[in-house]
C-alpha positions in Angstrom: 40.7 256.5 69.9 43.4 259.4 70.6 46.9 258.8 71.9 49.5 260.5 74.1 51.8 263.0 72.5 54.5 260.8 73.9 55.7 257.2 75.0 58.5 255.5 76.6 59.6 252.2 77.5 58.5 251.1 80.6 61.1 248.6 81.1 58.3 246.3 82.1 57.5 243.6 79.5 53.6 243.1 80.8 52.9 247.0 80.6 55.3 248.1 77.1 55.5 251.7 76.2 53.7 253.7 78.7 52.7 257.5 78.4 55.8 260.2 78.5 54.5 261.2 81.8 53.6 258.2 83.5 56.5 255.8 85.5 56.2 252.5 87.2 57.0 251.2 90.6 56.8 248.4 92.4 53.1 247.1 93.7 53.7 247.3 97.6 54.2 251.1 97.2 50.6 251.5 96.5 49.4 248.5 99.1 49.7 246.9 102.3 48.9 243.0 103.2 46.5 242.5 105.5 47.4 239.5 107.6 44.7 239.5 110.0 43.1 236.4 111.2 39.6 236.5 112.2 35.9 234.1 112.6 33.5 234.0 109.8 30.7 234.8 112.7 31.9 238.7 113.7 33.2 239.0 110.2 30.7 237.4 107.3 32.3 235.3 104.9 32.6 236.4 101.2 33.6 234.6 98.1 35.9 236.4 95.6 34.5 235.7 92.3 35.8 236.5 88.7 32.6 238.9 88.9 34.0 240.2 92.2 33.6 240.2 95.9 30.2 239.0 96.9 28.8 237.8 99.9 28.9 233.7 100.0 26.2 231.9 99.5 24.8 229.3 102.1 25.8 225.9 101.1 29.0 226.7 99.5 32.0 224.5 100.5 34.5 226.6 102.9 37.2 225.2 105.5 36.2 223.3 108.6 38.3 225.8 110.3 35.4 228.9 110.3 38.0 231.0 113.1 41.1 230.7 110.3 40.2 233.3 107.9 41.4 236.6 106.6 39.9 240.1 107.3 38.9 242.2 104.6 37.6 245.7 105.0 35.4 248.0 103.1 37.4 249.2 100.0 40.3 246.6 100.5 41.3 244.8 97.2 41.0 240.7 97.3 42.7 238.5 94.6 42.8 234.6 94.8 46.2 233.5 94.8 45.4 229.7 92.8 46.1 229.6 89.4 42.5 227.7 88.7 40.6 230.8 89.9 42.5 232.9 87.4 40.8 236.3 87.0 39.0 236.1 90.9 39.4 239.3 92.6 38.1 242.8 93.8 37.2 245.3 95.6 35.2 244.7 98.8 32.2 246.6 99.2 31.7 245.5 103.1 33.4 244.3 105.8 33.9 240.5 105.9 36.3 237.5 106.0 38.0 235.3 103.0 39.7 231.9 103.2 43.3 231.9 103.4 43.7 231.1 99.5 43.6 234.9 99.2 45.7 238.0 99.4 44.2 241.1 101.2 45.2 244.4 100.1 44.6 247.5 101.5 45.3 250.6 98.8 47.0 253.4 99.7 47.6 256.7 97.3 45.9 254.9 94.5 42.3 255.0 93.4 40.6 251.4 94.2 38.6 251.3 91.3 41.2 251.8 88.6 43.3 248.9 90.8 40.0 246.6 89.8 40.4 247.5 85.9 44.3 247.4 86.2 44.3 243.7 88.3 41.6 242.8 85.8 43.1 243.3 82.7 44.8 240.4 80.7 48.1 241.3 80.9 48.1 242.0 84.6 46.5 238.7 85.2 49.3 236.8 83.2 52.0 238.5 85.0 50.7 237.6 88.5 50.7 234.2 87.8 54.2 234.1 86.1 55.6 235.2 89.6 53.9 232.1 91.1 55.1 228.4 92.5 53.7 225.1 92.7 54.1 221.8 91.6 51.4 221.9 89.3 50.8 224.6 86.7 46.6 224.4 87.4 47.0 224.9 91.1 50.0 227.3 90.7 49.8 230.1 93.9 51.4 233.6 93.9 52.0 234.5 97.5 52.5 238.5 98.4 55.8 238.1 99.3 56.4 237.8 95.4 52.9 239.7 94.3 54.9 242.7 95.9 57.7 243.3 93.8 55.6 243.4 90.3 55.8 246.5 88.9 52.5 248.8 87.6 52.0 252.2 86.4 52.3 255.5 88.1 50.0 258.0 87.0 47.7 261.2 88.8 45.2 260.6 91.2 43.0 262.5 89.1 44.0 260.6 85.8 43.5 257.3 87.5 39.9 258.7 88.5 39.2 259.7 84.8 40.0 256.0 83.4 37.8 255.0 86.0 35.4 256.7 85.1 35.3 256.0 81.4 35.8 252.4 81.8 32.7 252.3 84.3 30.9 254.0 81.4 32.3 251.6 78.7 32.1 248.3 80.1 28.7 248.7 81.5 27.5 249.1 77.9 29.5 246.1 76.7 27.8 244.4 80.0 24.5 245.3 78.6 25.2 244.0 75.3 26.2 240.4 76.8 23.7 240.4 79.3 21.0 240.9 76.1 22.4 238.1 74.2 22.2 235.8 77.3 19.1 236.3 77.3 18.4 235.8 73.8 20.2 232.3 74.2 18.1 231.5 77.2 15.2 231.9 75.3 16.2 229.8 72.1 17.5 227.4 74.5 13.4 227.2 76.5 12.2 227.4 72.5 14.5 224.1 71.5 13.1 222.5 75.1 9.6 223.3 74.7 9.8 222.2 70.7 11.3 218.7 72.0 8.7 218.4 75.2 5.8 218.7 72.6 7.1 216.8 69.8 8.0 213.5 72.0 4.5 213.9 74.2 2.1 214.8 71.3 3.6 213.7 68.1 3.7 215.9 64.6 0.0 215.5 64.0 -1.9 218.1 65.6 -5.2 216.8 64.4 -4.9 213.5 65.6 -6.7 211.8 68.0 -5.5 211.6 71.9 -6.0 209.7 75.1 -5.8 209.7 78.5 -2.1 208.2 79.6 -3.3 207.6 83.0 -0.2 209.3 84.2 -0.1 212.6 85.4 3.3 214.1 84.2 2.4 212.7 80.7 -1.1 213.8 80.2 -3.0 213.1 77.1 -1.1 211.1 74.2 -2.1 210.0 70.6 -3.9 207.4 70.1 -1.6 204.1 68.7 1.1 205.2 71.1 1.8 202.8 74.0 2.4 203.9 77.7 5.1 201.3 78.9 8.0 201.2 81.6 11.8 201.8 79.8 12.8 198.1 81.1 10.4 196.9 79.0 12.2 198.4 75.7 15.7 197.3 76.2 18.3 195.8 78.3 20.2 197.5 81.3 23.9 197.0 82.2 26.5 198.8 84.2 30.1 200.3 83.1 33.2 199.0 84.9 36.4 200.1 85.9 38.2 203.3 84.0 39.7 205.8 86.8 41.1 209.2 85.6 44.5 207.7 86.1 43.7 205.4 83.0 42.8 207.7 80.6 45.3 208.1 77.4 45.4 210.3 74.7 45.2 207.7 72.4 44.2 204.0 72.2 40.8 202.2 72.7 37.9 204.9 73.3 36.5 205.4 76.3 33.8 207.5 78.5 33.9 207.8 82.0 31.1 208.8 84.7 32.0 212.5 85.0 32.1 212.8 81.2 28.4 212.3 80.7 28.0 215.4 82.4 31.2 217.7 81.2 32.4 216.1 77.8 29.0 215.3 75.8 25.9 216.7 74.4 22.6 214.1 73.9 24.3 212.7 70.8 28.2 211.7 70.1 30.0 209.8 67.5 33.5 209.9 69.4 34.7 210.0 72.8 37.3 212.5 74.1 39.0 209.9 76.4 41.3 206.8 75.5 42.5 203.7 77.4 45.6 201.1 76.9 45.3 197.5 76.4 46.1 197.1 79.9 43.0 199.0 81.2 40.5 197.1 78.5 40.8 193.9 80.3 39.1 195.6 83.6 36.2 197.7 81.6 33.5 196.8 79.6 32.4 196.9 76.0 29.4 198.3 74.3 28.1 198.9 70.5 26.5 201.2 68.7 23.0 203.1 69.6 23.9 202.6 73.5 22.2 204.9 75.5 24.6 205.8 78.6 22.9 207.5 82.2 25.1 209.1 84.7 24.6 207.5 88.0 26.0 210.1 89.8 25.0 213.9 89.8 25.1 217.3 91.9 21.4 218.5 91.9 18.0 216.4 91.0 17.6 218.3 88.0 20.9 216.8 86.5 20.6 213.4 87.5 20.2 210.0 85.3 21.4 212.9 82.2 21.8 210.7 79.3 24.0 210.6 76.6 23.8 208.4 72.9 26.1 207.0 71.4 26.1 207.3 67.6 28.9 206.0 66.2 31.3 203.7 64.3 33.6 202.1 67.2 33.0 200.1 70.1 33.3 201.7 73.4 34.3 201.3 76.9 31.9 202.6 79.8 33.4 203.2 83.2 31.9 202.7 86.3 29.1 204.9 87.4 27.3 205.0 83.9 24.5 202.7 83.4 24.2 201.2 79.9 21.0 200.9 78.2 20.8 198.9 75.1 17.0 199.5 73.1 15.5 196.7 71.7 14.8 197.0 67.4 11.3 198.5 67.8 12.8 201.6 69.5 14.3 204.0 67.6 17.6 204.9 69.9 17.7 208.6 68.9 14.0 209.0 69.6 14.3 207.4 72.9 17.6 209.9 73.4 15.4 213.5 72.9 12.6 211.5 75.0 15.0 210.5 78.1 15.9 214.1 78.3 12.6 215.4 77.9 11.1 217.8 80.8 8.5 215.3 81.8 11.0 212.6 82.0 13.8 214.6 84.1 10.7 215.4 86.2 10.6 211.4 86.8 14.6 210.7 87.4 14.8 213.5 89.8 11.8 212.3 92.1 13.8 209.0 92.3 17.2 210.5 93.1 19.0 209.9 96.3 21.4 211.2 98.2 22.1 215.0 100.0 25.6 216.0 98.7 25.9 213.8 95.7 22.8 212.4 94.2 22.8 208.9 93.1 20.5 206.7 90.8 20.3 203.1 90.3 18.8 200.9 87.5 16.1 199.6 89.5 14.6 203.5 89.5 15.5 203.9 85.9 13.8 200.6 85.0 10.4 201.7 86.2 10.5 205.2 83.8 7.2 205.8 82.5 7.4 206.6 78.8 4.7 207.1 75.7 6.3 205.2 72.6 5.1 205.9 69.2 5.2 203.4 66.0 8.5 202.7 65.1 7.9 204.6 61.8 6.5 207.5 63.6 9.5 207.7 66.0 11.9 208.3 62.5 9.6 210.8 61.4 9.9 212.5 64.7 13.8 212.6 64.9 14.1 213.8 61.3 12.0 216.6 62.3 13.4 217.7 65.6 16.8 217.1 64.1 16.1 219.4 61.8 14.5 222.2 63.8 16.8 221.7 66.8 20.2 222.0 64.6 18.0 225.7 63.2 18.1 226.7 66.9 21.8 225.4 67.4 23.1 227.9 64.9 21.3 230.6 66.4 22.5 229.7 69.6 26.1 229.4 68.5 25.7 232.6 66.8 25.0 234.6 69.5 27.4 232.4 72.0 30.1 233.8 69.1 29.2 237.1 69.9 29.3 236.9 73.6 33.2 235.5 73.4 33.8 238.7 71.1 32.4 241.5 73.4 34.0 239.6 76.0 37.3 240.0 74.2 36.8 243.6 73.3 35.9 244.4 77.0 39.1 242.5 78.1 41.1 244.4 75.2 39.6 247.7 75.8 40.4 247.6 79.8 43.7 246.4 78.9 44.7 249.2 76.4 43.3 252.1 78.7 45.3 251.3 82.2 48.3 251.2 80.4 47.9 254.1 78.8 47.8 252.7 75.1 45.0 255.0 74.4 44.0 258.4 76.0 40.7 258.9 77.0 41.2 262.0 79.1 38.9 263.9 76.4 36.4 261.5 75.7 33.0 262.4 76.2 31.0 260.3 78.4 27.4 260.7 77.0 
């Protein structure tokens, strides 16, 4: 890419050097804050996301005070002031309303789409939150009273439009590549799921004689496999104690209820959390081969997700987790594949209870119907699935890293262009 013929120090750290003909001015030179209060009936609710301004989906949590919101008009720029919403901003495509945590700005003498790219650039985002205040950094807020003092580049409207058009063209190409890569990942994950579903219900021998399981969602199963309930394959118990404030960076390894969803895949060998000697007394110790079921979840599809502990240390289990210890004739790794297969997930979703938070209890988990092969065949299935799924997982990892690189390139390109580090004025878009 080309650079400008000359540069000068902007005097602003986050901007650095700018082209010789550019200047910098305070943000309030180009914006007026819109503070009008409205309701979300007359002005439909909008969400401020990392992908821009969207119509608020039904069911999304919002303030009980629906009449105490901020007015947004078409072409206004809106930015979420909280640090845990970094990068959530955009130009509004319609009139509407947003929650009070957002700052609404009416652009003047500046190209709105250029602003959108400028405010989405990494260095501006960091500068914006550097001006913030708060007790906890993860809940930092930046008010317009300080935001207005941020200095931004000054360049002609014509050049702003050129930059806007260029970035629209380049980022759309990057976004298409990201989307295609995401689709590839989804196909790989579907392939993985299908492989597991077929193998844990039909086995490895496609020529084996089959029989009717008598269970609609299982269908036919190999002769020699045993149809049984989960309770017949082991013993249930329940975690206890351990709240968020108990968690330490070292000590005795432990698992909390919410971590089943957020911190672990199907099999884990080490915990991410620890508790002190004092907390140990109010929790319960479990050993190798334990299968942990989440007791609470947000959706019926997720409820009852289970993970299997395959580590060597004993671990402590917090409340909200149902623990299943299989008998010796049941391979715990095979069981984890089976319990996370679609047909078992279907059974668990049928038993979930609750509206906002969905619950599943031991009495429901006990009744899950399973088709279990002989012990030796369980191990053969485990060996096969471990090998085949690891191949797929490696491909997913490669594609996931490609997405990271594409997003980094996208962000770098935006930051370089909006601050004048590269000259795109003579670029031909085709």
